[in-house]
N, C-alpha and C positions, 0 to 999 in steps of 0.2 A: 439410567435419568429417569427420573418417577414420572407419572400423568394426576401426580396430581392440583384438585384443580385451587387453583387461587385469586380469589379477590383484591380487585379494586380499590381500597382503599381510597375515601375522598379524600385531595389537600389536602389538609392543617388550613385557616387561614392566609395564616406567616408567609407561605410557603406556592409562591407565583407560578416557581415552573415547576417543575415537569425532571430536570434535566439538563446541571450548572457545562460546560464548558470551557477546562481551560486551554484556548491557543486555537487562534482561526488560521493556524497552514490549512494546506488540504486533509488535511487525515482531518479538525475537528472543523470547517465544514462540508467535507460530504457526513460525516457522520451528524453532523446538525440534519444536513436533509431528510439522510435515512431516518430518520427520529423523524421528524417532522410528515413522512409517507405516515405515521401512522399516532398523525395528529397528537402525540409530545410535544410538550409546551418546551421550550427547550430555548436559553441561551448562553452566548459564548464568547466571553472576556477576552479580551485579548491588549496581554502590555504593550505593545505599543501602539501609538497612535494613531501612525501613519503604516500601511503596509510597504515590502519592503521595495526599495526605487530601482535597486540597480537589474541591470535585465543578461539574470543569468539563466540558461537557459536547462529544461528538465527535461529527462528522456521516459512515457508512457510506456513498460515493455506490455507482451501480450495480455496476461492476467485480468491486467487495471482496462487498459483495452477494452478487454470484456463484461467487464464489469458499468464502467463510463455506459458504452452501448445496452447495457441491463434501464439502463435508468435511464435513455433518450437523453444524455449528454455527451455523445462519443460527436454526431456531428459539428455541436458546437465550438467547442475544439480539435478539431482537423481541419475549420476553420479561419483557427488561428495559431495551430504547428503546422509541424514540417513532418511528415511519410518518410521514413526510409527504411531501406528494408533489413529484416531481421538476420542477425549474426556478423559474429568479428567477436559478442559482447566478454568470454571470459573470457579474460585476465588483458584482452583488447587485442587475440589473436583472432586475423583477419580472416575469418568460415562463412563462409554462408550458407546460409539456414539449408534444410534438407527442403527442397517445392511441400511434401506432402506433409508439414507444421498437422496440431486435429484442434484447428482451428479458422476462422471464417475471415485469418485478422494478425496474418502473419508478416510483422511488419512493426512496426516500433514508429510514435512520438514525437519528435523535438518542438517543448514551446517555452516561451520564453513566462519563468515562475513567475513572476508580477502580476500575467493576463490567465494562467491557472489560476491562480488563488480570486484572483477579479470573475472569473467565471464561477468558481465553488462559487464565492463571497451573493453575487449574482441570483444564485442555486435558490442559494440554504435561504435568504431571506423573500424570495421570491416564496416558498411555500411557506414560510411563517414563522424560519428561525432569527433568534432578536441581536444585531452583535453590538458591543460596547467593546469601543478602540481605549486604550490607554486606561485600562483598571485591568492592575495585576493584581493577583492571587496572593493573598499575605498568609494565610494561617487556613487551616478547613478544621473544621470540629462534627461532630459526625454520632450519631445513634441509633436509637432501636427502628425511629421513622423517618428521619433524614440526613443529611450533612448544610454546615452550616458556612459559609464562605464570610472567608473575613477579604474585603479588598484593601489595595495598599490603601487608599485614605481616609478604611476605619469602614469605611458602610458593609455594614452582616446582607449578605445575601441566604435564604432560604429554598432547598431546594432537594429531591427527594434522592437525584443520583448524581456524586457531580465524575467529570471525568475530566483524565489530565490526557491535551494532549500540545502540553506548550513546552515540543522540546527536547534532545538533550541537554541539555539542562533543568530539568524541570523542575519547579517549583512545589507540584503537588508530591512530585516523587518525594521525594527529599521532605516534608515534611510528613510524606507514612512515616516514611524511618524503613523505608521498604529495601532489601538487599540488592542491591546491582552488582555482580559478579561479573569478569572479565578480567582486561588485561588494560596498560595502563597507558598513551600512547608511545612508540619506543623510536620512532621515524616519524618524521612530516614531505608532506608532499605540497609543489603549489600547482591551484589549477584558477585559470584565467579563462575570459573569453576578450582576441582583441585582431585587432588588423593584421599580414605579413603582409612581407616586405618584397618577397622572391615570388617568382613561378612556387605554380602547385606541385611541379615534373621534382624540382630540387629537394621539395619536404618527404614527396613520395618515396625518391632516390634514396632519403635520412634512413628513415621509416626503417626503408627493406633491408639498409645495413648497419642499422642499427643492435644495441638488446634487447629492446620493446621497453625497456624505461622508462621512456618520454616519449608523450602521442603530442601530433596539431590535425586533429580532424576537421575537417569543414563544417562550418554550423548557418551557410545562408547570409549574405550581404556582405559577401564576400571578411566575414569576423570567422573564427578561430576557437576552438576548443583546445586551447594549451595546457601540459598534465607533463611536469619536470621531479623528479625531484627534489626535495630539502638540501639543501649542505647542515639540514642540525635540529631540532627541536627547542624552539624559543615558545612564547608566550601565543595562545590560538589567537587571543586579543590582538597584537599587532602586525595588520595588514601585512601585505610582500611589498614590494614597486613592482616598479616596469625594470628597474634593474635591475634585481633581483634573479629575476624571469631572465633577462638575457645573460652576467652572466651563468650560471645555470643550464644554461642554455649549451651555453658553449663551451661547458665544460665539462656539460653529456653525451650532444649529437655532435656539437662539435662548426655550431653555427647554431648563431641568434635571429636568419632566417628573419630580421628587420622587427622583429615584431612591435606595433607601436597600439593608440590611439584605443588604449584599454576602454573594454565597455566594464567588464569589473573587475577584480582579482581575490585570491584568497587561498588562506591555510588546511588543508585541515592533516591530524592525523589518526595514524592507524589505530588507535582506540578499541576494541572491544567489549562492548554488557551486553548483560540479556539480564533485566528483571526479573527476581524470584517468581514473582506473583504479578499477574494481571487486576486482580483485585483482592484489596480487602475491602470489606465490607461493601460499607455505595458508594465505595471510593475504584475504580475501575485505571486502566493506566490504556493507553494505544500510543501510535507510532513513534515516531526517535524518542519518548518519555522512557518508555516500556524497552527499546533494543538500542546500539548506535553499534557505528561498523565506518569502516571506512567504504570511500563511494567507487569505491572499486566496481563495474557493472555494473552502478549504479540503477540500486534498486531498493535502495532507503525508503524512495519518499512510493514506492510500489507495496509496500513490503507496510506501509503505513495508513496508504488508499483498500488494501485488502483487508487489513487490518477494521477500518474501519467498516466497513458493508456486512465481516462477518459479524462485530457487533451489535451495530441497529437496529436489524429484523427483532435480535433474540434482550435488548434492554429494554423495548420500548412496549414485549409483551409482558415480560417482568413487573411492567408502571400499566398496563393495561389492566393488566391480568390474567390473563391466558398461558403465561410460558410462567415456568416450575422454577427454583433454584439454579435443581439439575445444568439444565436449558442457558442462564443466563453464568454458570462457567464454567462453562466447555469452550466461552467465548477462548478462556486463556489457555482449557485442554489442548485446544484445539491450534491455535497459535502457538502458544509456547515454541515446540518441537519444530513447527514455525519459520520464528525469528531464528531462533536455534540453529538448523541447517545453513536460514544464512551466514547468519556469521562461519560458522565453519566456510563457507566455498568462498566466503570475501576474506579468509589469513591465506584462504590455499592460493587465493592469486595472486594479495601481496606478496604473497614468496615468490610465486612464481614472476614478478616483479620488480625481486629485485635481483639486486647485479651482481652477487655469489657467484663462483665458477658451477658453482653445483647448483644452485635453481637458474643456470642458465641453459646446463648442461637435459634436465629436466623440463627446462618451458619448451628446448627442445625438442626432445620427444614425446610431450601429450601435443607438441605441432602437426607431429607425423600419423600418432598416434586421429587425427581430428579429422584423417582425409576413411578415417575409419567412419560411419556413414551410420552408428547406433552412439558410441564414442562420443559424437556431434550433434545428434541429436538430444543426450543423452543433457549433453552442460548446457546445453541452450535449454532445453526445455525447464532447469535449474531457473538458470539466470530468469526469464521470465514467469516462472511461477506454474511453469500451464507443468508437471508432475507434484504437485498439488494433491494431497488422497489426503481425507480427514479417515480416521481407523471407526468405524460407526460395527465393529466385531462382522463382518460385511465387504466380502473381495470383489463385491458388483457394487456396495453403495461408496462414498464419502469424496468420489470422486465430481469433476467440470463435469456439464457439459459445454460441447461447443453449439455454434447458431444453427443451428435447420433450418431448412426451410417448410411452411405446412402447406395446409391448402393454402390458408390467404397471407399473406407475412410474414414474416422467422418467425424463429424461440425468441431470443432473443427483451424482443416489443410486448413479448405480453408477460416480461417479467417487470413489463416500469411502472407498479406498482407498491416495490414492496413485500408482494405475498406471496409466497405456497403459489406453489402452479401443481395438479392433478394433468398431464400431459396424457391419456386413455383410446389408446387405439383399440376398443375392445366394443369405448361405447355401455360398455353395461356398469362402470365403473360409477362412482357420488363422494363429493367431500362431504354430505351429511352435513353433520351440524356441526362444523370446518369452515363452512360455507363462509362465512363473517372472517378468515383467517389464508384459507385458499381458495383461489377459481380456480374452476375444473373446465378441461375445456377436448371436445370427444373430438378426436382428428384420424379416422386411420390412416387417412396419409399422412401422413404426416414422417420424416424421416427417420425411425429411428430400428432400431433390433431388436427394443427387447414389447412387453404388449403393450404397458403403461410403468410410465414413471413419473412420481412426486419429487418437486425439486424445492430443493429450501427456497427461500427470500437470494437468495446469497448464490445461485445458482446451486447448489453440489444439489448431487444425487444421496434420498434418503432414504427411496424406496423403487423395486423394480420391482412386475409381476402382475397376476389377475387374480389376486382374489381377497374380495372384496372386505373379509374378518384380520388378513396381515393389515392389508395398508389398516383400516381403520387402529390396531395398533401401534404403526408411525404414524399414523396423522397425533399417536393422545404422545406418541414420546416427543415429538415437537413442534405441538403446534393445543400442546396441555387438552383438558377436558372440553365435549362437542359444549352447545351453546343448546338449553335450550333442555 
């Protein structure tokens, strides 16, 4: 990546926004807030007139929890969510997580999706983002200066960049014409939340005696998350019925467990696709607009949240004039391989959950192998994104740093501004001309095993060492030329 200085051109009179985001789901709303940390003018367009109303519980994995902690959002989320122990994620194989995972947040947070969306929207709006509902994107035109977004009602809106966060059936992606290769749906699964009419012990015994192709997991307030294979493939727009759940549970599990009073019911397929490019000129893609896969392991929402935090500071830096094109292009370079790895592990999990004798044999073998700590640890780190390590050309760089103790407070509290952070244990270094983009904290007692570390706004390590000239080179790589 080059370190060429870029000067932010003043917006044209007809460009009231720097970035338009299509889609007011978790990815789009968190991205809006990330951009607002850098005073980027943001408009979020959402096709639906109201947020989703059905109470679907989604799970936040460890890396997403860490990112929310970095932005000061975790306490609010925990106030409305439910903590669960980490473990049992990979293909539903029930193994506890190792006690010494490299994180201060070794748990899962279950939270109703409408609540999470509301919290993120309130946060983005409080930061100054504009959210307009009932405004579907119908057309996209881009040129050297910006993007014109045509809304379904005929309105034409102008911005410098557009980000499609508009889901698996993304209109923005289709309008771009970018390739979306992968596999179509071959099998479907029924998923829903509902009450049961039998004791939990009866459910646990049935799951223990089963082959792993169905599950009923308690989600609080008497509700269970029920997952069972569908009988065939139908149009996803056709919602399943409670009776369909009952029939399939009796066929697969030998009992319908008296399921009743559903909160929501859905069906999903095993379509697995990854967009060829995350960026086409001034238009970028994030979340499900860039990648779709079965929800096995609960990684989809988390992948989108992590996309948003990776992209936010890079796009903001490009708008503000200090980030190079190479920094913005690193969004695709870094996130595309991560999504490819998630697609692969969901493919593996789906095979392990199939009912064929070969798949059952492999599942039994893997269940045994997961009693080996290194195997169990590796699979949990995959699902929770603790294993994400970007390739910066040096094995010491590109990984994440856990939330460690400082002389005053915790490391993640220092990342709330969305700026870079130089954590200096020597007291001899400085951010110099990058001080408008990078905070400097001299703390000889920081719980690190290196003299100094430069963290990007997403918490990944950009540099370690104790030499100012070497530090300056890495500051230029990620944060452009120094001011003045």
